[in-house]
N, C-alpha and C positions, 0 to 999 in steps of 0.2 A: 406325639406331635400335636402342636396347637396351631389352629388357624382361625383367622377372623373372617367375618362375612365379606369384608372388602377384599381380602386376599383371595377367597374362593371365587368371588364374582369376577375378579381379574382373570383367573385361570379359565373360567368357563364363559367369559364374555357375557355376564349377566348384569342385571340392574337390581340394586339392593333397595328393599322397602323395609325400613325399620332401623335398628341399631347397627351402624357400620362396624362397630367394634365388638359385636357379639362374638363369643368364642366357642369353638367346638374342639373336642379332643378325640372323638370317635364317630362311628356311623351307627345308625339304627333305623329299623323299619318304622314308618310313620305311626303305625297302630300301637307301638310299644316303646318308642324312643323316649329317652330321658333327657333332662337338662344337661347341656354340654355335648349333645349328639347332633349330627347332621342327618336329615331325612330328605326324601323327595316324594312328590306326588305327581304321577303321570296317568294313573288309571282313575277315571271318575268314580268307580265303585268305592274308593277309599277317601273321597272328599270329606266325609263327615269327621274323619280323624284330624283333618287340618285344623279344626276348631277346638279340639280337645287334647291334642298331643302336647307333651312336655318338651319336644325337640327345640333346641335353641335356634336352629336355622333350618329352613325348608326350601328346597329348590322346586319351583312350580312353573307351569307353562305361562308365557306372557299373556295368553288369551283368557286365562281363568279369571272369572268375575267372582269376587268374594261375596258370600251370602251373610256372613257374620264377622265380627271383629276377630282378629288373629293375634295371639300374644307372641308368637314366634317371629323372628326376623325372616323375611322372605327374600329369595333371589329369583327374579323372573328371567326365563330364557325361552327361546323358541321351542325347544324340545327338552322337557325335563328328564326324560329317560336317557336320551343320548348324552345330555350334559352330565348326569350323574355317573353314567358308565365311563365317560371320559375322565371325570374326576377320580374315580376309583382306579383307573388305569395309571393316571399320573401319580397317585398316592403309592400304588404298588411298585412302580418303577423307582420312586424316590427311596422306598424302603430297601428294594433290591440293590440299588446302587451303593448302599452303605455296607453291603456284605462283600468283602474282598479278602484275598489271602488264601493260603493253603493250610488246611488242617492236617494234623498228623494222627494216625499213620495213613499215608497214601502210597500208591505206586505210580510213578510217572517215569516212563522210559526215557533214557537219555536223548533219544531222537525226537521226542515229542516237543511241540512248540506251543506255548500259551501266550496270549496277548496281554495288553494292559488291563488292570482292574478286573482280573479274572478271579473267580472263587472256585476252589476245589475242596469239596467236603471230605471228611474222614472216610477211609476205606474205599474211596474211588480208585479206579484203575484206568490209566491212560497208557495204552500199548504203543508199539513202534509207529513212528511217523504220524501220530495223532496231531491235529492242529486245532486249537481252540481260539476263536477270535476274541477281540477286545470286548470286555464287559460281560462275557458269558459266565454262567453259573453252572457248575457240575456238582450236584449234591451227593450226599453220602451214599456209598454203595453202588454208584453208577459205574457201568463198565463200557469202555470205548475200545473197540477192537483195532487191529492194525490198520493204519491208513485212513482212519475215520477223520472227516473234516467237519468242524462245527463253526458256523458263522459268528457274527457279532451279536451281542445282547440276546443270546439264546439261553433258555433255562432248561437244563436237563435235570429232572427231579430224582429223588431218591430211588435207587434200585432199577433205574432204566438200563436196559441192555442194548447197545448198538453194535452190531456185528461188523466185521472187517469191511473196508472199502466203501461204507455208506457215507453219503454226503448230506449234511443238515445245513440249512440256510440260516439267515439272520432273523432275529426277532421271532424265533420259533419257541414254543413251549411244549415239552413232552412230559406228561405226568407219570407219577410213580408206577413202576411195574411194567411199563410198556416195553415191548420187544421189537426192535427195528432190525430187519435184515436176517431173520432166521430163514432156514431153507424153505423154498416153495415145495408144495406137496406134489412131487413128481416121481412116479414109479412106473416102470415098463413091465407089463405082463410077460412072463417067460413061458416057453412051451410046456414046462413041467408044472405050471400053475403057480410058481413063486413070483415075487415081485422084485425087480431089480431097481435100485435107487438111481434116479437120473441126477447127476451132479448139478447143483445150482450155482453157476459161476458169475452171475450178474450182481447187482447191488440194489440199494434203495436210494432214491434222491428225493429229499423233502425240501421244497423251495421256501422262500421267505414268508413270514407272517402266518405260518401254519400252526395249529394247535392239535395235539394228539392226546386223547383221554387216557386215564389210568387203565392199565392191563389190556390195552389194545395191542394188536399184533399186525405188523406189516411185513410180508414175506419178500425176500430178495428175488430178483428175476432169475429165471433159468439162464437166459443170456440177455444182455442189455440192462435195462433198469425198470424197477417198479417206481412210479413217479407220483408224488403228491404235489400238485401245482400250488402256486402262490395263493395264500389267503384261505385255503381249505380248512375246515374245522371238523374234527373227528372226535366223537364222544368216547366214553368208556366202553371197554369190552367189544370193540369192533374188530372183525377179522378181514384183512385185505390180502388177497392171495398174490402169487407171483405174476409179474408183468402187467398188473393192473395200472391204469392211469386215471387219477382223480383230478378233475378240472378245477380251474380257478374258482375260489369262493364257494365251492360245493360244501354242503353240510351233511354229515352222516350221523344219525342218532344211535344210541347204545344197542348192542347185540345184533346189529346188522352184519351181514356177511357178503363179501364180494368175491366171486369166483375168478379163477385165473384168466388173464389176458382180456378182461373186460375194460372198455374205454368209457369213462364217464365224463360228460361235458362239463362246462362251467355253470355255476349258479344252480346246480341240481340240489334238490332236497330229498333226502332218503330217510324215512321214518324208522323208528325202532323195530328191531326183529325182522326187518325186510331182508329178502335174499335175492341176489342177482346171479343168474347163471353165467357160465364162462363164455368167453369169445363172442360177446355181444357188445353193442354200442348204445349209449344212452344220450339222447340229444340235449343240448343246452336248455336249462330252465325247467327240466322235467321235475315233477313232484310225485314221489312214490310214497303212498300211505304206509303206516306201520303194518307189519306182518304180511305185506304183499310179497308175492313171488314173481319176479320178472324173468321170463324165460326166452324172450325174443328181443331183437334190436328195436329200440325206440327211435324212429326217424324224425318225427315231427317235434320241433322245439316247443317248450312250455306245455307239454302234455301232462295231465294229472292222471295218475293210475292208482287202482286199488284192487285187492283180491288176489287169489292164487288159483290159477295163473292170473296175473294182473291184466286188467283192461280199463277202459275209460272210467274215470272216477264217478262222473254223474250217472252213467249207466249202471255202475256197480251199486251206488246208493239206491237207485230205483229198484234194482233187483233185490236188494236186502229188504226194502220196504214191502215188496211183494211177498217175500219169503215169510215175513212176520204175519202175513194175512193168509197163509196157506191153510191153517186149520179151518178158518171160516169159509174159504173157497171150497175146500173139500166137502164141507157140510152142505153148501149151496148146490154143488154138483150132484151130491147124493140125493138131495131133495128134488132136483130137476129130473134125475134118472127115475126116481120113484113116480114123479108126475107123468113122465112120458110112458112109463110102463102101465100106469093106471089108465091113461087115455087109450093106449093100444089095446088093453084088455076089454075095453068097452065097445070096441069096433067089431 
């Protein structure tokens, strides 16, 4: 696809400085972009590349004052990073909208319903009473169990498995290999020491504008629903257990694990490899540092936590600073003990 500076500026509400008809056909990072590519500059650390790059067009902040002449055409916007992200999104949607139709072979049950401009990739499986909304894309090897509902303009990538009865909203992206609606981890100890499986008869509900990373797993509820609220973003390799609720616009980084029946508020940030115990609540706006272990309910909104068990972030950082000084502190204490002993012996 080919775009001019004037066309790009119109999409992102920017102001062109230079050649309005300058053309780009792809994207590139400012430090390595070539002629015919579009780049952006948001981080001041990369400003030197603005004067040396071969990029044909560069999106920059409207407040940036040039230190040298620039050979590229510039498009000034209030926020270069946000503008570039929006442009990439528009580009991706444009490419995605061009992919429609049903490849062969696929299995689509006679009771399944698909909307307009839907794409079904080869070897996908749509079982009984599946509903796929307008503009959604079901890529190769995806499996949709009985009574699964997919909203509009949702992308189910290759190899995703969505178990029966689960509900996926509109404008959702689920990346390759994710499993939605597998059984929650429920077993009842028996008198003889064996474990009896507790049937998991609930489902998973994923609301609109959610993104689920590759190979993440979201377990179905024992009863009721495991719920991922609108706008939440979940990274690769995240485990979310049965009956968990993840709040609006919460982000969870890779390798985090959320135990059963935990309720996470909105706008929470959970770092990589963090772990949350079951049956607790996490207040809105909480920030949990990577590798932290949260074992108790967090009641105060906008709390920052670190450590295992997790506690106040600032206090944790101070504690770690003290820990780095422990060898020197031990030496000083030993010297003080020796001094006290010496003074005591003289008396």
